[in-house]
RODO-2510 file (C-alpha; in nm, 4 decimals, decimal comma):
residues 193
     n   res          X          Y          Z
     1     x    10,8110     8,4195     9,7007
     2     x    10,6237     8,2035     9,4572
     3     x    10,6449     7,9062     9,2250
     4     x    10,6804     7,9120     8,8518
     5     x    10,5199     7,6320     8,6548
     6     x    10,8622     7,5506     8,5046
     7     x    11,0066     7,4811     8,8488
     8     x    10,7128     7,2618     8,9460
     9     x    10,7337     7,0594     8,6239
    10     x    11,1091     7,0056     8,6762
    11     x    11,0531     6,8417     9,0173
    12     x    11,0855     6,4652     9,0590
    13     x    10,7454     6,2864     9,0589
    14     x    10,7130     6,2817     9,4391
    15     x    10,8100     6,6489     9,4665
    16     x    10,5856     6,7435     9,1735
    17     x    10,2837     6,6545     9,3878
    18     x    10,4221     6,8540     9,6776
    19     x    10,4883     7,1471     9,4429
    20     x    10,1369     7,1326     9,2982
    21     x     9,9923     7,1104     9,6494
    22     x    10,1995     7,4125     9,7546
    23     x    10,0775     7,6039     9,4488
    24     x     9,7157     7,5187     9,5315
    25     x     9,7690     7,6254     9,8924
    26     x     9,9265     7,9509     9,7746
    27     x     9,6275     8,0163     9,5472
    28     x     9,3877     7,9335     9,8314
    29     x     9,5851     8,1610    10,0640
    30     x     9,5551     8,4423     9,8083
    31     x     9,1784     8,3810     9,8026
    32     x     9,1504     8,3978    10,1814
    33     x     9,3473     8,7240    10,2002
    34     x     9,1011     8,9251     9,9905
    35     x     9,0810     9,2721    10,1373
    36     x     8,9260     9,6005    10,0405
    37     x     9,1817     9,8820    10,0464
    38     x     8,9953    10,1783    10,1935
    39     x     9,2885    10,4155    10,1569
    40     x     9,6370    10,5091    10,2718
    41     x     9,7905    10,7754    10,4897
    42     x    10,1067    10,8995    10,6544
    43     x    10,1906    11,0479    10,9929
    44     x    10,5182    11,1880    11,1250
    45     x    10,7802    11,0764    11,2018
    46     x    10,7709    10,8306    10,9122
    47     x    10,4695    10,6022    10,9577
    48     x    10,2906    10,4634    10,6523
    49     x     9,9275    10,3658    10,7067
    50     x     9,7034    10,1325    10,5087
    51     x     9,3316    10,1225    10,5930
    52     x     9,1480     9,8041    10,4968
    53     x     8,8155     9,6279    10,5138
    54     x     8,8961     9,2610    10,5531
    55     x     8,6879     8,9480    10,5233
    56     x     8,5262     8,8604    10,8550
    57     x     8,7244     8,6100    11,0538
    58     x     8,7089     8,4133    11,3777
    59     x     8,9427     8,5934    11,6185
    60     x     9,0788     8,4299    11,9339
    61     x     9,0311     8,4399    12,2256
    62     x     8,6617     8,4363    12,1330
    63     x     8,5325     8,5954    12,4526
    64     x     8,6921     8,9296    12,3557
    65     x     8,5929     8,9573    11,9895
    66     x     8,2695     8,9665    11,7926
    67     x     8,2112     8,6230    11,6429
    68     x     8,2489     8,5724    11,2695
    69     x     7,8770     8,5024    11,2183
    70     x     7,7858     8,8350    11,3844
    71     x     8,0433     9,0350    11,1842
    72     x     8,0013     9,2251    10,8571
    73     x     8,3592     9,3408    10,8050
    74     x     8,7006     9,3186    10,9712
    75     x     8,8331     9,6770    10,9824
    76     x     9,2150     9,6983    10,9825
    77     x     9,4935     9,9556    11,0027
    78     x     9,8481     9,8610    10,9100
    79     x    10,0981    10,1027    11,0660
    80     x    10,4564    10,0488    10,9514
    81     x    10,7795    10,2455    10,9663
    82     x    10,8641    10,4036    10,6297
    83     x    11,2029    10,4823    10,4783
    84     x    11,1650    10,8316    10,6319
    85     x    11,1391    10,6983    10,9885
    86     x    11,3946    10,7931    11,2562
    87     x    11,7225    10,5984    11,2743
    88     x    11,6792    10,2608    11,4395
    89     x    11,3214    10,2174    11,3160
    90     x    11,3050     9,8976    11,1091
    91     x    11,1650     9,9930    10,7677
    92     x    10,8381     9,8055    10,7175
    93     x    10,8248     9,7149    11,0876
    94     x    10,5014     9,7447    11,2849
    95     x    10,4547    10,0625    11,4904
    96     x    10,3300     9,9390    11,8265
    97     x    10,1334    10,0966    12,1121
    98     x     9,9250    10,3308    11,8969
    99     x     9,5686    10,4114    11,9989
   100     x     9,3585    10,3516    11,6889
   101     x     8,9853    10,4022    11,6443
   102     x     8,7422    10,3832    11,3541
   103     x     8,4098    10,5632    11,3422
   104     x     8,1677    10,4186    11,0886
   105     x     7,8869    10,6496    10,9751
   106     x     7,5939    10,5221    10,7707
   107     x     7,5522    10,7826    10,4938
   108     x     7,1839    10,6876    10,4470
   109     x     7,0580    10,6954    10,8080
   110     x     7,3307    10,8966    10,9816
   111     x     7,3721    10,6302    11,2514
   112     x     7,7284    10,5769    11,3645
   113     x     7,9481    10,3672    11,5891
   114     x     8,3048    10,4168    11,7082
   115     x     8,5305    10,1158    11,7594
   116     x     8,8699    10,0831    11,9256
   117     x     9,1000     9,8771    11,7013
   118     x     9,3239     9,6458    11,9021
   119     x     9,6493     9,4719    11,8107
   120     x     9,5985     9,1600    11,5953
   121     x     9,8355     8,9241    11,4171
   122     x     9,7852     8,7055    11,1097
   123     x     9,9966     8,5497    10,8375
   124     x     9,9046     8,8014    10,5643
   125     x     9,9670     9,1335    10,7421
   126     x    10,1466     9,0200    11,0579
   127     x    10,0956     9,2744    11,3390
   128     x     9,8200     9,5305    11,2758
   129     x     9,5263     9,7027    11,4468
   130     x     9,1792     9,5602    11,3801
   131     x     8,8305     9,4690    11,4946
   132     x     8,5394     9,2580    11,3739
   133     x     8,2550     9,5057    11,3138
   134     x     7,8809     9,4918    11,2597
   135     x     7,7969     9,7827    11,0269
   136     x     7,5506    10,0420    11,1662
   137     x     7,3006     9,9625    10,8913
   138     x     7,2574     9,7382    10,5904
   139     x     7,5576     9,5985    10,4017
   140     x     7,4390     9,7561    10,0734
   141     x     7,4337    10,1124    10,2133
   142     x     7,7228    10,3605    10,1787
   143     x     7,9496    10,4445    10,4714
   144     x     8,2005    10,7040    10,5845
   145     x     8,4866    10,5780    10,7994
   146     x     8,6960    10,8147    11,0095
   147     x     9,0185    10,6670    11,1451
   148     x     9,1985    10,8378    11,4325
   149     x     9,5561    10,7522    11,5231
   150     x     9,6831    10,8753    11,8589
   151     x    10,0229    10,8268    12,0226
   152     x    10,0534    10,5926    12,3211
   153     x     9,9163    10,7149    12,6526
   154     x    10,1713    10,8286    12,9113
   155     x    10,1921    10,4922    13,0896
   156     x    10,2013    10,2769    12,7735
   157     x    10,5495    10,3563    12,6421
   158     x    10,8697    10,4853    12,7998
   159     x    11,0408    10,7595    12,5979
   160     x    11,4213    10,7576    12,6205
   161     x    11,6173    11,0831    12,6124
   162     x    11,7640    11,0220    12,2663
   163     x    11,4156    10,9815    12,1099
   164     x    11,2781    11,2882    12,2914
   165     x    11,5856    11,4930    12,2023
   166     x    11,6035    11,3836    11,8360
   167     x    11,2403    11,3173    11,7382
   168     x    10,9765    11,4468    11,9801
   169     x    10,8067    11,3940    12,3144
   170     x    10,5559    11,1660    12,1373
   171     x    10,6053    10,8478    11,9369
   172     x    10,3916    10,9767    11,6479
   173     x    10,1791    11,2750    11,5520
   174     x     9,8023    11,2580    11,5785
   175     x     9,6356    11,1523    11,2539
   176     x     9,2741    11,1749    11,1332
   177     x     9,1746    11,0161    10,8033
   178     x     8,8256    11,0260    10,6511
   179     x     8,7024    10,8078    10,3667
   180     x     8,3558    10,8605    10,2173
   181     x     8,1091    10,6742     9,9968
   182     x     8,2446    10,3305    10,0910
   183     x     8,0626    10,0193     9,9719
   184     x     8,1324     9,7182    10,1965
   185     x     7,8787     9,4838    10,0336
   186     x     8,1261     9,2701     9,8384
   187     x     8,3650     9,2284    10,1312
   188     x     8,0749     9,1672    10,3736
   189     x     7,9444     8,8846    10,1534
   190     x     8,2922     8,7308    10,1112
   191     x     8,3942     8,4241    10,3063
   192     x     8,7299     8,2777    10,3937
   193     x     8,7896     7,9338    10,2477
***
């Protein structure tokens, strides 16, 4: 979805302004969606994963999330059904009820912190797992991030017979993904417009 300059120029004068405004908003939206792709992964049965460091953001309700001015980076995991997912799984659809954590390790000092990533929703990624995070050190130091993906706990998701019989007794396999020598400085200094 996008505008071509030809289409904008062909609009009537009143609509030309609306088209230009929409183009400016689209460009601004692109600017506010800047994210650092940490890496990608895959877990059975057909879940594609994208690990990101996003620009800090104000998350609501505020009493449950670190405020934007106390945050260095917004760590995210997008978990979506792939084309290899079991029948009935909407390709590209969000995989819900996963237990996702991220351990950040400062490669200079060795200090670390583990964070539980909770469900979030926004306009750029839609449903995903994320958390506002204060890095365990300075923003110009290097970090290792270890993501762990676990299936839902026993009381979080009912498993029908057809899924258990065809796929498995779990929604997904366990996944562990490690990314080293990460530099969050640029994303930590970025601001949303």
